[in-house]
N, C-alpha and C positions, 0 to 999 in steps of 0.2 A: 261516489267520486271521491279525490282525495279534496283536502282543503288546506294541506300545510304545505310546506317548499318540497318533500317528498315525494317526486313525479313520473318520468319516464323508467321502464324496468328495465333492467339487464336480460337479456332475452335467452345465449344461449350459451350454455354454462359449459366450457370444457376449462380441461389444468390449464391450457394454453391464456384460455383469453380471462381465467382467473389474473386479471393483471394489474389489485390493486397493491401489487409489493411494489418495493422502491429499488429503482436503478439506483446507479453508480454516487447519480446527480440529484438522490433522493422524490426521484419525480413520480407521481402515481397515475395509475391508467383507472379508467371506466373502460368497460365492455360498448362497442359499436352498437348501437341499437336501430335496426333496417324498420321501423314503423316510428318513427319519431315525427312529431309535428309542433311545428310553434304558432304560437296564437298572440301575436304581435302587429298592429297595424303598420306601424315604421316599420320596421327593421322586414316584414314580407315587404312592403314596398320596395327596400334599398336590396332586397336580393333579385330582384327581376331585372333591371338590368348586370344586374354582376353573371346569374344564370343565360341571359341572353347574349351578354358579350363572350362565355365561355362556350356556348352552342358556336357563336360562329367562328369564334378560333378551331374547332373543332371540324364547321366545314368545308372550309380553307383546304383540308385534303381530302377534299372528293371532286371530280370530276361532273358527276353525278349524283343528287344531295340523296343520304337516306331517306324513305318517307318519312310524314309524320308519327307514324308509330315508334318508329327506333328514333327519332328526336325528342321524342316526349321519355322514354326510356333515359337516355342519358340525361335528359336537367333531371327526373324524379331524382335517380344516384346521384346527381350534385350535389342536389336541394339534403336528400338524409344524409351526406357527408358532411357537408358544412352545416346542419344543423349538430351534429355530436358535436363536431369540435366549437362550434357556438356555445353547445347547452356548457360543456364543461368550464368555460371561462366566467359561468355564472356564480360557480362554487368557488372556488382557487385556480388562481392566472397559472397556477404549475402544473393542475392537472392535463392530462391527454388523453386522448382515444386510442384503443388498440384495436385497430382495425385488419380485419383476415384479407390478402392477397395472393392466394396460390387458387393456383386453376383448380388443381385437382380438389382442394377440401371444399372451395366457393361451390363446386359442380354438387359433389356429396352432401351438401348444405341444403342444395335450391328447394327442399320443401318446405322450408323455415323461415323460408324471406317472401317478400313482395314479388309480383309474377315479374314487376320492370326490373328485377334487377338481378338483369344475368349476366353470366361472369362477364364476358364483351363487356356490357355500358359500366358496371364498376369498377373495372380494371380501368377503363378508359375514363373514366369520370375523378379516379381520385389520383392520374397520371396528369391529367389537365390542369387539377387543380395544384399540382404541386408546382407544374411547368408556366402557372401565370401567377406565383410566387403568394397564393392566397393560403395555402397550407404547407408545409412541413414537417418532413420527417426526424421525429427527436429521439427516436430510436430502434434500430433494426432488430427486425425479427429472429428469432432465433430458427435456422434452416435445419429441416429434414429430408429425407431422403424421400418417406413417403407423402408427408403431408406438408399442409402449406404455416409457414410465418406469419406472425400476428405482429406488428411493427407497429411504434404508439405515431402517433400523431399530433398535431397540435394548428391554428391562427399563427399567422404571422400576424406582424402589426400592421400590416398597411390590410391583410384580412380584417380582422377585427376594428377597424375602420368603417370599412366599406359595410361589414355587417350593421353596423351600430347596437356590437355588444353592449355596449356601458349602461343602453341603457334598459337590457333584458335582466330579468329573475328567473330563478329556477319555474316560477309559477305561470312564465307564460310558454314551457315545453310540456303537451302532454304526449300519450300516445295512443295511436291506434290500437284497434283489435287488430291480434294477430289469426292469418289464416291458420296457422296451426296450432293446436293446444297441447297437443300429445307429441315428445320426444322422444325420440330412442339415441341412445347412447351405444359403441360399440365397449369391448373389452378397455380401450385407451381411453374413454370418454372421449368421443368423436361424434357429432352429429353422423346418421346412418339414415338414406328410409326406410321406409318399410312400406307392405299391402295391408291397408285394410279389411278388414274382417267387422262382422257384427258384435264382436264385444269394442273392438274398438270404437267401433263408432259409437257404440252406447255411451262409453267413457266419455268420449268427445261432445255426443249430447247433453250428459250430466255435468258435466265441466261448464259446455256454455249457459248453462241452464246458470250454477254459481254465480258466474263472472257478471252473469245481467244483474243479478240481485246484485255486485258489489259495486256493479256502475252504477247504481242511481243511490246508494248508500255514501252517505258522509262521513266518512274514515278521518282524525284529526288527532292533535293531541292539546292537552291544555296548556301546554307552552311551544314556545317556536322552538324549533330543532336547528342544529347545526351537521350538515352531512359530515362532517370530518371529523367529529368527537362525539357525538350521539349515535352510531349506527358501526356495524362493524365492517372489517379488513372488503366482503363481499359487495359491498354496497354498494353500487352506481345510480342509482334513481330511479329504480326500485319502483312501479306503481301498485295499482288492483288488482291488474287482470294475472289470472292463476295459469299454471300449467303444468302438468305431469310432466316425470322424467322416468323412463324406463332404464333397466342394462344391463354392460355386457350383449344385445342384439336378443334380448328376450323380453315378451311381457309379463311374464316371471318375476323377474328381479326388480326391484322398486317400484318406482309409480308415487313417489310420495311430492305435494304439492308445491310448487316454486311459486316467485314473480310477485308475493308480496313486498311489500316495504316494510310492515311490521316484521318482519321473519327476522331481519338484519337491526333491531333494536334493541341497543342493549338493553341489560333487565329495566336499567332508573327510566330509559323512555319508554318500555313496555306499560307500568305503571301508568302513562301520564295520556294512552291510548283513551280516544273515546270514539261510538260508533252514532252516529245521526245525535249529539251533543251529550251523550250519557256518557257517565262513565264503564267501568268495564271491570270484568274478572277475567285471571285468566285461569281454566281445569286441566290441571297434566297427568295423562295414564303413572301413574308412579312405578318407576323401573320398569316399562310395559314390554319390550323384549326379554328380559327374562321371565315376567309374569306372566307372560305366552309360551314360555317354555317350558317351565314346570306345571302350567296349567294341562299343555299337549302331554307332559308326561304322567301325568295324575297324580301330579303331590301340591299337597297347599301351597298358596302362592305368600311368601313371607311379607311382613308388612315393612319389608324396605329389604329387598335381595340384595342390594350393595352392602348392608350391612353385614350380609356372610364373612367380607373380605374382614382379617382381624385387626382391628385397627380403628375400621370406618365408623363405628357410631360414637366414637371418642372425640371422632377428627373429620371437622368439613372439608378442609382442602383432601384428605387421604381420599374420602367417598367421592370428591370431584374424581381425583384419577382412577380409582377404581371403577365408576360410570364409563367411562373415557379407554378407559382399558377393553376393561369387557365388550366394549362396543366395537373396535378396533379390532381385540380378537375373534370375535363372530363373526367379523365385517370380513378379515384377513380369509385370502384364500393359501397364505404361505403360514410357515413358523411363525416368523419375526415379526416382529411392527415397532413402531417407534413410541410408543403410548409407556407408559405416560412420560407427557413433555415434561421439563422444568419442573424436575420428579429432586426433592430434598431429601438427599441419602441422609444428610447428617443431623438434620430435626427427623426425618421418619423410622432414624434407626437401622433402614436397611439397604438395601440398593437398587437400583432400579430394577434389574435381573430377578432379584427375588422377589421384588414387589409382585411382579409379573405372575413368576409362580404362587404367589399365594389369592391372588384372583382366579388361576387355573385350577390352583386343589380347592378354593371355596366351592367352585360350583361341580364337582365329582359325582353328585348324583342327576347330574344332567349329561352325560355322557358322549364326546362325540360332535359335539357344537361349536366347539374352537377350529381356526385355521382351513375353513371349509366354505367360505363366499356365503355362510347359511344368511347372516346377517341382513342380504339384499333379500333374498326368498320371505323373508319376515317386515321386511319394507313393504313389501306387495300386500300381505296383509293387513300391516297396518294402515298404510293407506288406502284401501279399499272399507276399513271400520270406519277411516275420516270422511271418504263418501259418503257414507251410508248417515252418518252422523250430519255433517253440513245440511245434506238433503233433505234429514229428515225438520230442521231449522227451515229450510228454503222453502219447503212446501207451506208455512206459516209463515213468510214475509219475511223472516225476524233472519237475520245475516250473522255468521258467524266467521270468524278467522284462524284460519290454519296454523299452527308452528308447529307442522308436522306428526308428534304424537301430543300435542297441546293445542288450547282453543282459545278464543278468547271471544267473549257475547257480553252484552250490554248489561248493567246488574242485574237487571230487574230478572235478567231468564238463566241465572245463577247455578238456581235449584235442579233446571229441568235441563240444564247441559247435561249434571251431574246425573241426572237419571236417565237418561240417553244414550252416555256415555258406558254406564253401569250395562245397561241393556244389552247395546249391541256387541258388549265385551263378551257376557254371560251368554247373547244367545251361541255364541261362535265356540267358545271354550269350557263351557261350563263350569264357571268362579264367577267368582265378585272380585272384581279390579280393586286395587287400592287408587282413589282421586286425591290429589290435594288441590288446593286452589289458593293463590294469590293476587293481590288489588282490592 
């Protein structure tokens, strides 16, 4: 379990829900977490009369009262919305919560929410909280013809007083285990439903095993953390409950593991991560996707695939641009890409477009790899390798923290991790990959 201040997880990552972008007032937003829980006796006691008052207000509109189950559904929806807007106040009083409110979207995503959170009761709870003056809309969402908007919400001053927010910290909030850990998105990065298969059931069972181990693991840091400075812009209180995300409506694309707070930690903080009180190392496949492509082509894997781009070997900044540009071109399903971003043409003596061409030209020995969306299919391959690596150690009760194509483990298991990474890669592709270690 987490021992630091980084607790509940940001569950459903769509482009629209990545609400950590500043609006015109500089307000940031965290994504809505439908499995959020509160562990604070006084605050929970203060919530009881608030929820009861809201229920009575709702019941006044009925000649015949809804049954107990329906009333419970409403109370649960009210509670989880309030917990979300309470939680962000413990981080920064300018933070808001991005809450979806469109019927079409809510219906589509029902597989990924608690059973009580039906469209009817979620929307009724959101309206009641606003009508009662406890929650306010800070910014309306962008409306689309065929998809729901996500507006930003916050507690009002009255809500803060009634909910005893001043006495809470981030440690008072946790995340319950989610009902669904295998997520599928369409081509627009929107969550969609799917039908189970034996393969999906096996992935889900494996993920439950990994999460059960993480749940009894003490994952922390050697120093206190600040969510606003120690984490990237996509951080919104993630915990240690992992899930896999597949893309474009296909289980052949994507599949990487998300949900771990450490995945959003900046480099300086990643070096401070501990597992059961022990310092850790992070082992990384060097240039994993190009390495896989070289191996599949029957070509030897270069020491550093990105160094094939002219100038990269002498300039770390240019290497970073080469990596992001290569991966963007690999993932793109069309010719254009916005990478490299923040490219200093004067410093590097070439335009952004010229650098893009140099990246393409550096990999002519791998024909047909760019602008075909191939990257997501490679993600399915690397995520399956990640699953195999983590399960190897889970069989020995050794937790491993995935960061897509790298892995964090207690220092004493450093050599074993590298050996397993090499063995898993070699079994699939017949070559030995390069592994780098930090920490």
